[in-house]
C-alpha positions in Angstrom: 154.3 92.0 23.8 153.7 92.9 27.5 155.9 91.2 30.0 153.4 89.0 32.1 155.6 89.4 35.2 155.5 93.2 35.0 151.7 93.0 34.3 151.3 90.8 37.4 153.3 93.2 39.5 151.1 96.2 38.5 148.0 94.2 39.4 149.2 93.1 42.8 148.2 96.3 44.7 144.7 95.7 43.5 144.7 92.2 44.9 146.0 93.5 48.2 143.2 95.9 48.4 140.7 93.2 47.8 142.3 90.9 50.4 142.2 93.8 53.0 138.5 94.0 52.5 138.0 90.2 53.2 137.6 90.3 57.0 135.2 93.3 56.7 133.2 91.5 54.0 133.0 88.5 56.3 132.0 90.6 59.3 129.3 92.6 57.6 127.8 89.9 55.4 124.0 89.8 55.8 124.1 92.8 58.1 122.0 96.0 57.7 123.7 99.3 57.2 121.7 102.6 57.3 123.2 105.4 55.4 122.3 109.1 55.9 122.8 110.7 52.5 123.5 114.4 52.8 126.0 117.3 52.3 127.9 118.0 49.1 127.4 114.4 48.0 123.7 115.3 47.4 124.4 118.2 45.0 127.6 117.2 43.1 126.8 115.0 40.1 130.0 113.0 40.2 129.7 112.4 44.0 126.1 111.3 43.6 127.1 108.8 41.0 129.9 107.5 43.1 127.6 107.2 46.1 125.1 105.2 44.1 127.9 102.8 43.0 129.0 102.4 46.6 125.5 101.5 47.8 125.1 99.0 45.0 128.5 97.6 45.8 127.4 97.1 49.4 124.3 95.2 48.2 126.4 92.9 45.9 128.9 92.4 48.8 126.2 90.8 50.9 125.2 93.8 53.0 121.6 95.2 53.3 121.9 99.0 52.7 119.1 101.4 53.6 119.4 105.1 52.5 117.8 107.9 54.4 117.9 111.4 52.9 116.9 115.0 53.5 117.2 117.8 51.0 117.8 121.2 52.7 119.5 122.9 49.7 116.9 121.6 47.2 114.0 122.7 49.4 115.5 126.2 49.8 116.0 126.5 46.1 112.4 125.4 45.3 111.0 127.8 47.9 113.0 130.6 46.3 111.7 129.7 42.8 108.2 129.8 44.2 108.7 133.1 46.0 108.0 131.5 49.4 109.9 133.1 52.3 112.1 130.7 54.2 113.4 131.2 57.8 115.2 129.2 60.5 114.8 129.3 64.3 117.3 127.6 66.5 118.7 125.8 63.4 115.3 124.4 62.4 113.4 125.4 59.2 110.1 127.1 60.1 107.6 124.9 58.2 104.3 126.5 57.4 101.6 124.4 55.6 102.7 126.0 52.3 106.4 125.1 53.1 105.4 121.6 54.1 103.8 121.0 50.7 107.2 122.0 49.1 109.1 119.8 51.5 107.1 116.7 50.5 107.2 117.6 46.8 111.0 118.1 46.8 112.0 115.1 49.1 109.7 112.5 47.6 109.3 113.8 44.1 112.7 115.2 43.3 115.6 114.1 45.6 114.3 110.6 46.2 113.5 110.0 42.5 116.9 111.1 41.4 118.6 108.8 43.9 116.4 105.9 43.0 117.2 106.4 39.4 121.0 106.5 40.0 120.8 103.3 42.0 118.7 101.5 39.4 121.1 102.2 36.6 122.9 99.2 38.2 119.9 96.9 38.5 116.4 96.7 39.8 117.3 97.4 43.4 116.1 100.7 44.7 112.5 101.4 46.0 111.6 104.9 47.1 109.3 105.5 50.1 108.8 108.1 52.8 108.4 107.8 56.6 104.6 108.2 55.9 104.4 104.9 54.0 103.1 101.9 56.1 103.3 104.1 59.2 107.1 103.6 59.1 107.7 106.8 61.1 105.3 108.4 63.5 106.0 111.9 64.9 104.7 114.6 67.2 105.1 118.3 66.8 108.5 119.7 67.8 109.1 123.1 69.2 112.3 125.1 68.9 113.8 126.4 72.2 115.0 130.1 72.2 116.3 131.6 75.4 114.7 128.8 77.3 111.3 129.4 75.8 109.5 127.1 73.4 108.8 128.6 70.0 106.3 127.2 67.5 108.0 126.5 64.2 105.2 124.8 62.4 105.2 121.3 61.0 108.6 120.2 62.3 108.4 116.8 63.9 110.1 114.6 66.5 109.9 110.8 65.9 108.0 108.9 68.5 107.8 105.5 66.9 109.3 103.5 64.0 107.7 100.5 62.4 110.4 99.0 60.2 108.2 96.2 58.8 107.9 97.6 55.3 111.6 98.4 55.0 112.5 94.9 56.4 110.3 93.3 53.8 112.1 95.2 51.0 115.5 94.2 52.4 114.4 90.5 52.6 113.5 90.8 48.9 116.9 92.1 48.0 115.9 95.7 47.5 117.5 98.9 48.6 115.0 101.2 50.4 115.4 104.9 49.8 113.6 106.8 52.6 112.6 110.4 52.6 112.6 112.0 56.1 108.9 112.8 56.4 106.6 111.4 59.1 102.9 111.4 59.9 101.5 112.3 63.3 98.6 110.7 65.1 97.0 114.1 64.7 96.8 113.5 60.9 99.5 116.2 60.1 102.6 115.4 58.1 105.9 116.6 59.6 109.3 117.5 58.4 111.9 115.4 60.2 115.6 116.1 60.5 117.3 113.4 58.3 120.1 112.7 60.8 117.5 112.0 63.5 115.4 109.8 61.1 118.4 107.7 60.0 119.4 107.1 63.6 115.9 106.1 64.7 115.6 103.8 61.7 119.0 102.2 62.3 118.0 101.4 65.9 114.6 99.9 64.8 116.3 97.7 62.2 119.0 96.5 64.6 121.5 97.8 62.0 125.2 96.8 62.3 126.3 100.3 61.2 124.9 103.8 60.8 126.9 105.9 58.3 126.4 109.6 58.2 127.8 111.5 55.2 128.9 115.1 56.0 131.0 117.9 54.5 133.8 117.5 57.0 136.5 114.9 57.5 134.9 113.7 60.8 134.6 114.9 64.3 137.5 117.3 65.1 139.3 117.0 68.4 139.6 120.8 69.0 137.8 122.7 66.3 138.7 125.4 65.1 142.1 125.3 66.8 143.0 122.0 65.3 141.9 119.9 62.3 142.9 116.6 63.9 140.1 114.1 63.5 139.0 111.8 66.3 139.2 108.3 64.8 137.1 106.6 67.5 135.3 107.4 70.7 132.8 105.8 72.9 129.2 106.8 73.5 130.1 108.3 77.0 133.0 110.2 75.5 130.8 111.6 72.8 128.1 112.6 75.3 130.7 114.8 77.2 131.7 116.5 73.9 128.2 117.3 72.7 127.8 120.7 74.5 131.0 122.0 72.8 130.1 121.0 69.3 129.2 123.3 66.4 125.4 123.6 66.0 125.5 121.8 62.6 127.2 118.8 64.0 124.9 118.4 67.0 122.0 116.6 65.4 124.4 114.2 63.6 126.3 113.3 66.8 123.1 113.1 68.8 121.8 110.7 66.2 125.0 108.6 66.4 124.7 108.6 70.2 121.1 107.4 70.1 122.0 104.7 67.6 124.9 103.1 69.5 122.9 103.2 72.7 120.0 101.5 71.1 121.5 98.4 69.5 123.5 99.7 66.6 127.0 98.2 66.4 128.8 101.4 65.5 128.1 104.8 63.9 130.5 106.4 61.4 130.8 110.1 60.4 132.5 110.3 57.1 133.4 112.9 54.5 131.0 112.7 51.6 133.2 115.1 49.5 135.6 112.2 49.0 134.5 109.9 46.2 133.8 106.3 47.4 134.4 107.4 51.0 131.8 104.8 52.2 133.8 101.9 50.8 137.0 103.3 52.3 135.4 103.5 55.7 133.6 100.2 55.7 136.1 97.9 53.9 139.6 99.1 54.8 141.6 98.7 58.0 142.2 102.5 58.4 138.8 104.0 57.6 138.6 107.7 57.0 136.2 109.2 59.4 135.1 109.1 63.1 133.6 105.9 64.5 131.4 106.0 67.6 131.0 102.7 69.5 129.0 101.5 72.5 130.9 102.0 75.8 131.6 98.3 76.2 133.6 98.4 72.9 135.9 101.3 73.9 138.8 98.9 73.8 138.6 98.9 70.0 137.0 95.4 69.8 
């Protein structure tokens, strides 16, 4: 027979972990959290399943999660299968009408549906939509800038307006909105939107408490590539000074975080999506695991 005292001792660390989460559960109860789903977590089956568990956990813990996703690797793979050439200018995908058809098909018909399915394995929670639905996101054509000159890159958009009404209605109904980063312009065209930018704009429009951005790095490095030390926290002004020195792939993520915290979002977190359950570690533990950006007034750590 198992010694009950020994059994209790082995269970004690689990209780400590739960108690550590208590102040964070209290703080975030009823609050909206917008999560940008991307990186390796989108293509690794185990990480996708762990992500879905995390989001449903947030929902059961009293938070209101909203998931925003892109799908660069999946779009590129589908374009290859169809024999459609794909190119990038200034880090942005050149989006012809033919390419835009594939973008819509992959984001709304493949990536979104898979994620909705994973979430709904745990209950009738997730509802898929795109930025086109209910005029949630409105965009204008965006140009790339090369050597100081504007370059036409097709149907790539910049968000001009967010109407969060449909998403808020889903949240009020206890659902988990899963939003594809596509928007319609007032010109009638549909535009491909950077998912980091879309998540930040949506977080601001929803007055979210937290914006979480999943990446394939541990966070924002203090002196990359010379050092792998991760900055645990910085203010909006400190981030703004760092922006010109950041690697191109990190710029839209950090610009999105900066926009969010300067437009009503309580904090933005860059976390490593390659770590299973990284979202729970960041939101519900004292240490966290990524980089947190806070408004300037909170630079004292409050």
